[in-house]
C-alpha positions, 0 to 999 in steps of 0.5 A: 812799735817792736816784732819778735819771733819765737823760734824752734819752740815746742808751741802749745796752744790748746786753744787751737788745739795745737801742739808741734814745734814751730815758730810764733810772730808777735808785732805791735803787741799781738800774734801775727800769722807768719814772719811776713806779716811784720814790715820792719827792717831785719835789725828791728826784729828780736829772734827768740831761739826757743829750741828745747823750750815749751812755747805756751799761752801766757799762763794765768793764775785766777787766785792770788792775793796781792794785799793792795789796798792796805796791806802793802808791808805783806805784798804790792800790786808792783812786788806781786805782778813782778813775782807773777811774771818770775813765776811764768804768769801773764795774768792774775786774778786778785783776791778782794780782802784788802782794806778796805774790802774790794766791795764797791766800784771805787775800790775796783777803780783804784786796784785797776789804776793802780795796776796800770800805773805799776804792774808788769802783768795783767791784775784782773781784780775779783770783787766780793760777795758780801760787804766787807766779807762779812757773809750778811749783806750783799755786796752791790754785784751788779756795779761790781761786774760794770766796774769791770771785776772777773769774779766775786768771791769772798775768799778768805772767808765764807758766806754761811747764809745759804740764803745769801749765797743764792742770791748772790749766785742769781745775781751773778747770774744775771750780770754775766760774773762767775763766783768763786767759793771758798769752802768752809763752814764755821761750825765744823771747823771751829778753831781748827788749825790743822787737819783733824786727824793723827797729827792734830792730835798728837800735836794738841793743835785744834783740828780742822775736820774734812768735812768743814770744806765738803758740807760747803762744796755739797752747798755749792753743787746744790745752788749750782743746780738750783741756780743754774750758774757756775760756781767754782769751788777754791783750792779744793783739798779732800778726798770727799770733795773731789767725790764730789765734784766728780759726781755733780759734774758727770751729771753735768752741775755748772761746778768747778775745783781748782788745787794749789801746789802745796795741797798736793806737795805737802801733807799734814805730818810736815806741820810736826816742827810748828813751822807757821810756813806750814800753816795755810787755809784749808790746811794741808790734809792727809796721804789719801786726800793727797792721793785723791788730788792727784786722781782728781786732777787726772780724770779732770774733777779739777780742771785748775792750777793756781797759787792760792799766793798769801804773802805774810810779813816775817813778824807776823808768821814769827809767832806761835802756831794758834796765832800766825795768820794762815797762807804761804806765797806761791807765784813763783814756784807754782809752777816748778812744783807742778811740773815736778810733781804732775808731769815728772814724779807722779806723771798724772798729766802730760805738759799739754794737759798742765798748760791747758790747766793754766790758760784755756780752762781759766780763760774760759771760766772767767770769759777773758780774752787770755790763754791763746796764741791766736792771731789776733790776740794780745801776744801773752807768751810763757817760755818754759824748759819743762826739763830745767833742774832748779832749787828755790831759793826764798832770799831771791824772790821777787815776791815782797814776803818770803813766806814759803815753806818749800825754800831749798827745794829741788825742782823740775821744771820752770818759766825762763821768759815771761812775755806780756803785750810783746815785751818781755817782762821777765827772763831767767 
């Protein structure tokens, strides 16, 4: 087996409260304490000079759509894993809105087997809350937990029946998995395709009110309190949602929220040319909402960063705005966008906190063995050049799809090497 020494980097390991210039040693796919623990000749040791780089635990994205099984024309587990590696991610959680739906142990087993065979990063499956994501009958949550899901969610859909959702949270508590929820009230949202406001009115597009998210965030806070179990609200976008989460968390309610880069990089003004690459669910919001998201990140109300990587084939997006599917790809741009916006431009958080939001926070939430450089743990490592200036070139992406609104953007900061189990799976 190989051995690696990563020298002279700024090692940021929030799990161990480590932030210092130093070395990270790897042998047999695991983190070891020092070079003396490497029982190999010098010729067998790979040395990586990380001077000027951040050496972080392998980053985790807990909200990714890999599309397999069923939609391999959009993305595959293999191509999605390559995209994750190119973005600096060593672990991703894939959503269950596949075909067949990941609402049963056999589909979960297929995903795990396929990932083991072709994925260059760790792929952790999430199971569905309800059968076929219909929101009417619970999926076999206990069996899904035994099959190895790390969470349950109907992402892409939202359980509207509060009684069904309550029972899902209770079952999740019994079997020890977290509940993730896509917060969308169908009655309020209706056929909305963009944020309800100035631009929806001007362009004549059906509006999606902020309250359509906030009503379900409120529901989840109440259920988390009632059931005494953690509910995580996915892709938060509105000022009202941030306010609700902040108040609930201050009271100790087991509730949390995440934010995606497109919801702080863009506002609903971007839709004025009817470019379907700006159509996403939930939609781009107003500048007031963006400002609230930034403050929520700064004060810890929003504790997770993720992509909601949602690949779609070119022909699917090349239709009228109303008819186009929601979603954009994000694995290869999210770290650069968050570094550029949160650390460099808005200065809302430091690089240490950004690493924490991509490692310790999701690892603890999901209860997975990841997000740390502790001795004896799997050697998943991301090397980041936080000062590197680069231009997004969608045609060079590893993803199987190209539906990104950030083509041509100039960003500051990106991953330059991704190591999984001691093996380099991507480097710039």
